[in-house]
C-alpha positions, -999 to +999 in steps of 0.1 A: +234-169-348+207-174-374+187-206-374+201-217-408+237-213-396+230-233-365+214-260-386+245-261-409+266-265-377+245-293-363+241-312-396+272-303-417+264-328-444+233-308-455+235-275-473+214-244-471+190-255-499+185-289-482+174-274-450+150-248-465+134-272-490+131-303-467+120-290-433+110-261-410+134-249-382+106-256-358+107-293-367+143-294-357+136-276-325+161-249-335+137-219-327+112-216-300+081-207-320+073-205-356+040-189-369+035-204-403+019-233-421+045-261-418+028-283-444+036-261-474+046-278-506+066-249-519+093-228-502+083-190-501+096-159-485+079-168-452+102-199-450+133-179-457+122-155-429+119-184-405+153-197-413+168-162-407+154-160-371+182-153-345+186-180-320+196-173-284+231-183-272+216-204-245+195-224-270+226-227-293+247-241-265+220-266-254+214-279-290+252-282-297+256-302-264+226-324-272+240-331-307+274-341-291+256-365-267+238-381-296+270-385-316+287-402-286+258-426-281+257-435-318+295-443-321 
């Protein structure tokens, strides 16, 4: 699964443009390592490449479970 698809699953209220414009997948801990400048003021092809990184199934499972726990604690 790509990082952008996982982000949309974890945060369904936000759309693809919201994620890409507002944050880096590394800030959400969706990917293991990002090699870019995270303090950019504009979105470029490098940002799109970062959001298209494939995420391991183990990491997906862990993040989904963490999100479920957070939702339970907030309810």
